[in-house]
C-alpha positions as CSV (number, residue, x, y, z in Angstrom):
1,M,45.8,-93.1,-74.4
2,E,46.6,-91.7,-71.0
3,D,43.6,-92.2,-68.3
4,S,43.0,-91.4,-64.8
5,V,40.9,-92.3,-61.7
6,T,40.2,-91.2,-58.3
7,I,39.2,-93.3,-55.4
8,V,37.7,-91.7,-52.4
9,L,38.3,-93.7,-49.2
10,D,36.1,-93.5,-46.1
11,S,38.6,-91.7,-44.0
12,G,42.5,-90.3,-43.9
13,D,43.5,-92.9,-41.6
14,L,42.7,-95.5,-44.4
15,L,44.9,-93.6,-46.8
16,S,47.5,-93.5,-44.5
17,G,47.7,-97.4,-43.9
18,I,47.6,-97.9,-47.6
19,C,50.5,-95.3,-48.5
20,G,53.0,-96.7,-46.0
21,A,56.0,-95.1,-44.6
22,N,57.1,-92.2,-46.6
23,D,54.5,-93.2,-49.4
24,G,56.7,-96.1,-50.1
25,N,53.7,-98.3,-51.1
26,L,52.7,-95.5,-53.5
27,K,56.2,-95.6,-55.1
28,V,56.2,-99.2,-55.7
29,M,52.6,-98.7,-57.5
30,E,53.9,-96.0,-59.5
31,D,56.7,-98.3,-60.8
32,S,54.4,-101.0,-61.5
33,L,51.4,-98.8,-63.3
34,G,53.6,-96.4,-65.3
35,G,51.5,-93.4,-63.9
36,R,51.6,-90.8,-61.1
37,I,49.9,-91.5,-57.7
38,A,48.8,-88.3,-55.7
39,A,47.1,-88.8,-52.2
40,R,45.3,-86.0,-50.4
41,G,42.8,-86.1,-47.6
42,N,40.8,-89.1,-47.9
43,E,41.4,-89.4,-52.0
44,I,44.1,-91.2,-53.9
45,R,44.4,-90.6,-57.7
46,L,46.2,-92.2,-60.4
47,E,47.2,-90.1,-63.5
48,G,48.9,-90.7,-66.6
49,A,48.4,-94.4,-66.9
50,D,46.8,-96.3,-69.6
51,E,43.5,-98.5,-69.5
52,T,45.2,-101.6,-68.4
53,G,47.0,-99.4,-65.7
54,V,44.2,-98.0,-64.5
55,R,42.1,-101.5,-64.4
56,R,45.5,-102.7,-62.4
57,F,45.1,-99.6,-59.8
58,K,41.5,-100.3,-59.0
59,T,42.2,-104.0,-58.4
60,M,45.4,-103.2,-56.1
61,M,43.2,-100.6,-54.1
62,D,40.5,-103.0,-53.4
63,N,42.7,-105.5,-51.9
64,L,44.8,-102.9,-49.8
65,I,41.6,-101.3,-48.7
66,S,40.7,-104.7,-47.4
67,V,43.8,-105.6,-45.8
68,V,43.7,-102.1,-43.9
69,R,40.1,-102.6,-42.7
70,E,41.2,-105.8,-41.5
71,G,43.5,-104.0,-39.0
72,E,46.6,-104.7,-40.8
73,T,49.2,-102.3,-42.6
74,P,50.4,-103.4,-45.9
75,S,53.9,-104.3,-45.8
76,L,56.0,-102.9,-48.8
77,E,56.6,-106.5,-49.7
78,Y,53.0,-107.1,-50.0
79,V,52.6,-104.2,-52.2
80,E,55.5,-105.4,-54.3
81,A,53.6,-109.0,-54.6
82,L,50.4,-107.1,-55.7
83,A,52.4,-104.9,-58.1
84,G,53.4,-108.3,-59.9
85,T,49.8,-109.4,-60.2
86,V,48.0,-108.4,-63.8
87,I,44.2,-109.7,-63.2
88,P,42.0,-109.4,-59.8
89,A,42.1,-113.3,-59.4
90,E,46.1,-113.3,-59.2
91,S,45.8,-110.5,-56.7
92,D,43.2,-112.5,-54.6
93,A,45.5,-115.5,-54.4
94,I,48.3,-113.8,-52.7
95,H,46.0,-112.2,-50.3
96,D,44.7,-115.6,-49.7
97,A,48.4,-117.0,-49.4
98,V,49.3,-114.8,-46.3
99,I,51.2,-116.6,-43.5
100,Q,50.1,-115.5,-40.1
101,I,52.5,-117.2,-37.5
102,P,51.2,-117.2,-33.7
103,H,53.4,-115.1,-31.6
104,G,55.3,-113.8,-35.0
105,F,56.7,-110.6,-35.5
106,R,54.5,-110.1,-39.0
107,R,52.5,-111.6,-41.4
108,I,54.5,-113.3,-44.3
109,Y,53.2,-112.3,-47.5
110,P,54.0,-114.1,-51.0
111,R,56.3,-112.0,-53.4
112,G,54.5,-113.0,-56.6
113,R,52.2,-115.5,-58.1
114,G,54.8,-118.2,-58.0
115,Q,55.2,-118.0,-54.1
116,A,51.3,-117.8,-53.6
117,A,51.0,-120.9,-55.5
118,Y,53.7,-122.8,-53.6
119,I,51.9,-121.7,-50.2
120,Q,48.6,-122.9,-51.5
121,G,50.2,-126.2,-52.6
122,M,51.5,-126.7,-49.1
123,R,48.2,-126.2,-47.5
124,A,46.3,-128.1,-50.0
125,C,48.7,-131.3,-50.1
126,D,50.3,-133.4,-47.4
127,I,53.8,-133.5,-49.6
128,A,54.9,-130.7,-51.5
129,F,58.0,-130.4,-53.7
130,C,59.4,-126.6,-54.3
131,I,62.6,-126.4,-56.8
132,G,64.0,-123.2,-57.8
133,P,67.3,-121.3,-57.5
134,A,68.9,-119.6,-54.8
135,G,66.8,-116.5,-53.2
136,T,63.5,-117.7,-54.4
137,G,62.0,-118.3,-50.9
138,K,61.9,-122.2,-51.0
139,T,63.2,-122.6,-47.5
140,Y,61.7,-119.1,-46.1
141,L,58.0,-120.0,-46.9
142,A,58.4,-123.6,-45.7
143,V,59.8,-122.6,-42.3
144,A,56.9,-119.8,-42.1
145,E,54.2,-122.3,-42.9
146,A,55.6,-124.9,-40.9
147,L,55.8,-122.5,-37.9
148,R,52.1,-121.6,-38.4
149,L,51.0,-125.1,-38.3
150,V,53.1,-126.2,-35.3
151,L,52.6,-122.7,-33.2
152,S,48.7,-123.0,-33.7
153,K,48.9,-126.7,-32.7
154,N,47.7,-128.3,-35.8
155,L,50.7,-130.2,-35.6
156,R,52.7,-131.6,-32.7
157,K,56.4,-130.8,-33.7
158,L,58.6,-129.6,-36.6
159,V,61.2,-131.7,-37.9
160,L,64.1,-130.2,-39.8
161,T,66.4,-132.3,-41.9
162,R,68.8,-132.3,-44.9
163,P,71.4,-134.2,-46.6
164,V,74.7,-133.7,-45.4
165,V,76.8,-133.3,-48.6
166,E,79.5,-130.6,-48.3
167,A,80.2,-128.1,-51.0
168,G,84.0,-128.2,-51.1
169,E,84.5,-128.8,-47.5
170,S,84.7,-131.8,-45.3
171,L,82.0,-132.1,-42.4
172,G,84.6,-134.5,-40.3
173,F,86.6,-131.4,-40.0
174,L,83.9,-129.7,-38.1
175,P,84.3,-130.0,-34.0
176,G,81.6,-131.6,-31.8
177,D,79.1,-134.5,-32.0
178,L,77.0,-135.4,-34.7
179,A,74.3,-133.0,-33.6
180,Q,77.0,-130.1,-33.4
181,K,78.1,-130.9,-36.9
182,I,75.0,-130.8,-38.5
183,N,73.6,-127.4,-37.0
184,P,75.8,-125.2,-39.2
185,Y,74.2,-127.2,-42.3
186,L,70.3,-126.2,-40.8
187,R,71.6,-122.6,-40.2
188,P,69.5,-120.9,-43.1
189,L,66.5,-122.7,-41.5
190,Y,67.3,-121.0,-38.0
191,D,67.7,-117.8,-39.8
192,A,64.4,-117.9,-41.1
193,M,62.8,-119.0,-38.2
194,E,64.6,-116.2,-36.1
195,S,63.5,-113.7,-38.3
196,M,59.8,-114.8,-38.1
197,V,59.3,-115.3,-34.1
198,P,61.3,-114.0,-31.1
199,Y,64.4,-116.3,-30.2
200,E,62.8,-117.4,-26.7
201,I,60.1,-119.1,-28.4
202,I,62.5,-120.9,-30.8
203,R,64.7,-121.8,-27.6
204,R,61.7,-123.2,-25.8
205,M,60.5,-125.6,-28.9
206,E,64.0,-126.9,-28.6
207,E,64.0,-127.7,-25.3
208,T,60.8,-129.4,-25.2
209,R,62.0,-131.2,-28.5
210,I,58.9,-129.4,-30.7
211,I,61.9,-128.5,-32.9
212,E,64.1,-131.8,-33.9
213,I,67.1,-131.9,-35.7
214,A,67.3,-135.0,-37.8
215,P,70.3,-135.9,-40.3
216,L,68.7,-137.4,-43.3
217,A,70.8,-140.4,-43.2
218,Y,69.3,-141.3,-39.7
219,M,65.7,-140.9,-40.7
220,R,65.4,-144.8,-41.8
221,G,62.9,-146.8,-39.7
222,R,60.9,-143.7,-38.3
223,S,57.4,-142.8,-38.7
224,L,57.1,-139.0,-38.7
225,N,53.1,-138.7,-37.2
226,D,51.5,-135.5,-36.8
227,C,54.8,-133.6,-37.9
228,A,55.7,-130.6,-40.0
229,V,58.6,-132.0,-42.0
230,I,61.3,-129.9,-44.0
231,L,63.7,-131.4,-46.3
232,D,66.1,-128.8,-47.4
233,E,68.8,-129.0,-50.0
234,A,67.1,-132.1,-51.5
235,Q,68.9,-132.0,-54.6
236,N,71.8,-133.4,-52.7
237,S,69.7,-136.4,-51.6
238,T,70.3,-139.8,-53.5
239,K,67.4,-141.3,-55.2
240,E,67.4,-143.9,-52.3
241,Q,67.7,-141.4,-49.6
242,L,64.8,-139.4,-50.7
243,K,62.5,-142.6,-51.3
244,M,63.4,-143.6,-47.9
245,F,62.6,-140.0,-46.7
246,L,59.2,-140.1,-48.4
247,T,58.3,-143.2,-47.0
248,R,58.7,-141.7,-43.4
249,I,55.8,-139.3,-43.9
250,G,53.1,-140.7,-41.4
251,S,49.5,-140.0,-40.5
252,G,48.5,-136.5,-40.3
253,A,52.1,-135.0,-41.2
254,R,53.0,-132.4,-43.7
255,A,56.3,-132.6,-45.4
256,V,58.1,-129.8,-47.7
257,I,60.9,-131.0,-49.9
258,A,62.9,-128.1,-51.4
259,G,66.2,-127.9,-53.4
260,D,67.8,-126.2,-55.9
261,A,68.3,-128.2,-59.4
262,T,71.4,-126.1,-60.4
263,Q,73.4,-126.6,-57.1
264,I,74.1,-130.5,-57.0
265,D,77.1,-131.5,-55.1
266,L,76.7,-135.2,-55.3
267,P,79.6,-136.7,-57.4
268,R,77.3,-137.3,-60.4
269,R,74.3,-135.2,-61.1
270,G,72.1,-138.1,-62.2
271,E,72.3,-139.4,-58.6
272,S,69.9,-136.7,-57.4
273,G,67.1,-137.8,-55.9
274,L,65.2,-134.8,-56.5
275,L,65.6,-134.8,-60.3
276,H,64.5,-138.5,-60.0
277,A,61.2,-137.6,-58.0
278,V,60.4,-135.1,-60.0
279,E,60.6,-137.3,-63.0
280,I,58.7,-140.0,-61.7
281,L,56.4,-138.6,-59.2
282,R,54.9,-135.6,-61.2
283,P,51.5,-137.8,-62.0
284,V,51.1,-138.9,-58.8
285,E,47.7,-137.3,-57.5
286,G,48.0,-135.4,-53.9
287,L,51.5,-134.2,-54.5
288,H,52.5,-130.6,-55.3
289,F,55.1,-129.5,-57.2
290,S,56.1,-126.0,-57.3
291,F,58.7,-124.6,-59.8
292,L,60.3,-121.0,-59.1
293,H,62.3,-119.4,-61.3
294,T,65.0,-116.3,-61.7
295,A,61.9,-114.2,-61.9
296,D,60.9,-115.2,-58.3
297,V,64.1,-114.0,-56.6
298,V,63.6,-112.1,-53.7
299,R,66.7,-111.4,-52.1
300,N,69.2,-108.3,-53.1
301,P,68.3,-107.8,-57.0
302,L,71.8,-108.3,-57.5
303,I,71.2,-112.2,-56.9
304,K,68.8,-112.1,-59.9
305,K,71.4,-110.8,-62.0
306,I,74.1,-113.0,-60.8
307,I,71.7,-116.1,-61.3
308,Q,71.0,-114.9,-64.7
309,A,74.8,-114.4,-65.9
310,Y,75.5,-118.1,-64.6
311,D,72.8,-119.4,-66.6
312,E,73.7,-117.8,-69.6
313,K,77.6,-119.1,-69.1
314,D,76.2,-122.6,-68.5
315,S,73.6,-122.6,-71.5
């Protein structure tokens, strides 16, 4: 049975903020709810949806109205995340997991329940693991949360590291010293940072060593206190390397270990420190584990199809 609902807003300005550019937010909501949305004056109306769609529409509108009243303009990404929720508690979880980076270009919104749980896990636990395929936001969200902590001066520096394992290429052929050799491996983290804050801020953080690049193999003996630490491509760390890394985490530090269990470049899959850690550390209290899946992919929609095709071929 089709139903309809009309929500009357305080002002047309409030409606404008909710609708987005060229009513783009409304189109996302329509696709999710299976009805037609019309906005006029200070009213927004949903027609042709079922009872569940009407209930979800009310939940989404309550959330969007709250965001606009806080002085923010809901981004298309945020509305897409809300469109993936079903119950009010999930909608609230996405709203609560927003990342606001000081001096950042914009707020970072989780793109679904899985990403929201990942952000909340990073905030709740000193050490968080995130395992998922390419394009699910593992590295992007880890960088966003780390920048928030460092630029708000909750932590004193950001340490970026990863195992130096080649995917079909030899590191020795790259020009330069060790730092210059490792830089291309950490380019995805820099791409993420540059999309969030002005490059001038990144350059200043490098000059003052607030950002530090540290190859995983050179972490032994260190004690990382009051730092945000990101270990990227952790699936290519050995068992010994990952144990060594975890025991470097010092007082007041926050660490994220991110990796893709389907892209292990070690000679033998069983050597992966990430797989080993997931197996033996899951029962340890105080650690958080997030598992993102193909449904969480937020890059070009074709990426999701490509991953699904590979998964079907390998299964």
